[in-house]
C-alpha positions, -999 to +999 in steps of 0.1 A: -393-363+104-402-365+141-428-335+139-446-357+113-446-387+134-458-370+163-486-351+145-497-385+130-496-404+164-514-374+177-542-377+150-542-415+154-550-413+191-576-385+188-596-402+164-595-434+187-604-413+215-635-398+197-645-429+182-646-449+216-652-425+243-683-408+254-688-371+257-692-355+290-706-323+301-681-289+298-660-283+330-670-244+342-637-247+361-617-245+326-637-213+313-611-185+311-576-176+296-550-195+314-510-184+308-478-198+319-457-182+346-443-152+324-478-141+320-465-122+288-482-145+262-519-143+263-546-155+235-567-128+217-558-097+197-528-089+214-511-119+200-528-123+167-543-095+145-563-114+116-570-085+097-535-075+090-522-111+091-499-103+118-483-124+149-474-100+175-444-109+194-447-112+234-419-096+259-409-132+269-421-167+260-449-190+271-481-202+260-516-194+266-550-217+262-584-201+266-618-221+269-654-210+269-682-228+284-699-238+252-670-256+234-646-233+220-609-227+225-580-204+216-542-212+221-511-189+218-476-202+218-441-185+218-411-204+220-373-203+216-355-231+200-318-238+213-293-242+185-267-266+202-241-267+171-244-227+168-254-215+203-255-180+190-280-186+165-313-197+182-347-200+164-379-185+176-415-198+166-449-183+174-482-204+171-518-193+171-550-216+164-585-217+177-613-242+171-636-264+195-629-287+220-645-318+235-644-333+270-649-370+276-657-390+305-623-404+310-609-371+316-593-363+281-598-332+259-599-332+221-588-297+207-598-296+168-588-261+154-602-245+124-580-256+096-578-225+075-572-199+107-540-213+123-509-195+117-472-199+124-440-173+123-405-193+123-377-171+127-341-187+119-322-153+114-287-171+107-301-193+083-330-170+064-331-131+061-371-130+066-392-151+087-412-183+074-449-175+078-470-205+069-506-220+083-506-240+112-531-268+119-525-293+150-552-311+166-543-319+205-553-346+227-549-340+264-550-372+282-562-354+313-560-319+332-567-307+366-576-272+379-567-263+414-557-236+438-520-229+435-506-235+471-475-209+466-495-183+446-528-190+457-546-183+426-562-208+400-538-233+382-545-256+351-521-286+347-526-300+311-515-336+303-503-345+269-514-374+249-486-395+263-492-384+299-463-358+300-472-326+316-472-292+301-458-265+323-486-251+345-507-223+336-525-196+357-556-179+353-553-146+338-590-137+328-623-148+332-643-147+312-614-154+285-596-132+266-602-143+230-607-138+193-642-144+175-652-182+180-659-186+142-635-192+113-615-158+109-602-165+073-627-181+047-604-188+019-616-187-019-608-214-038-605-202-074-571-201-090-557-181-119-577-182-150-569-174-186-579-138-182-550-132-160-569-129-128-550-133-097-547-167-081-560-159-048-527-169-032-495-152-018-461-163-001-447-149+031-409-152+031-400-188+022-433-204+036-457-223+020-483-208-004-512-197+015-548-188-001-559-153+007-587-149+029-619-134+016-608-100+037-576-095+022-586-064+010-602-050+037-573-024+045-580-007+013-616-006+021-614+008+057-624+048+061-614+068+086-639+076+115-659+109+112-645+137+138-679+149+156-663+180+172-648+191+137-684+188+123-700+207+152-674+236+148-681+236+109-719+235+115-716+264+142-695+285+115-721+279+089-748+290+112-731+324+123-723+330+090-758+325+080-769+350+109-745+376+096-757+376+059-793+374+074-788+408+090-766+424+059-791+416+033 
C-alpha cells in the first residue's frame, strides 16, 4: 500500500512538474555512468541481458544511473531488504529500467521509462522457492541534483535529491561516455492473445510474478547460429587444393 501511495505521489508530482515547468538544456556535466560507493552495480549489459531475459546479480548491493547528452537515461538497482521479524530471512531486489529524461529550469529532472522494458527480480527465499520476475515501470522526479568534485576521493560525484528533497546515496563517475544498453525499446511486445486455433497467447509466467507479454525477440536464441570458424575453413581449402594437385599429377 505504501509503495502504491508513493508511486501515485511521484506520478502526480511528475505530471505537475511537466505541466508547469519550462524545459532547460541538457547539462553536459550529467553525461556518463554513475555508481554508488561499492562500484559493483553498473548499468549496461553487465546488469541486464535483454536477449536471455536475465538480470545479473552484482557482487555487492548499490545502484547506478547513466545519462546521455540527448535525453536518455538508464538505471540499475540492487538492494538487500532486512527482515526485522526473522533476521535470518532477508530479501533481495534487483530493478532495471531505461527511457528518456527532461531537465527543467528549476533544476529538477523527470525520468520517464519505456514502460515495456523495465524488469524487477524479487528474491524472498524463506517465503518462495523461486524468485519473482515482473515488469517494472516507475517514473522518477528528482527535485534537484548537483555535480561536484568529491573532496575526499577527488573524482566527480553526483548527488540526486528525490521528489521530497531526500538525498539518494552519492554516486561517483565510473564511465564517460556512459555504459548503457541501446537507447530504444528493447522488448516491443506482441498484443495478440490466444485464439481458437490453439496458438500460444504470447505470454508467460516467471515464478509467482505477473503475466508478462513475450517480447518479439523471444525466439532469438533458437534462431542464433554459430559463427563461422575462419581458420577451419582455411585449412579445408588448403587441403582441397593439395588434393587437387596430387590428382592432377597422378591422372
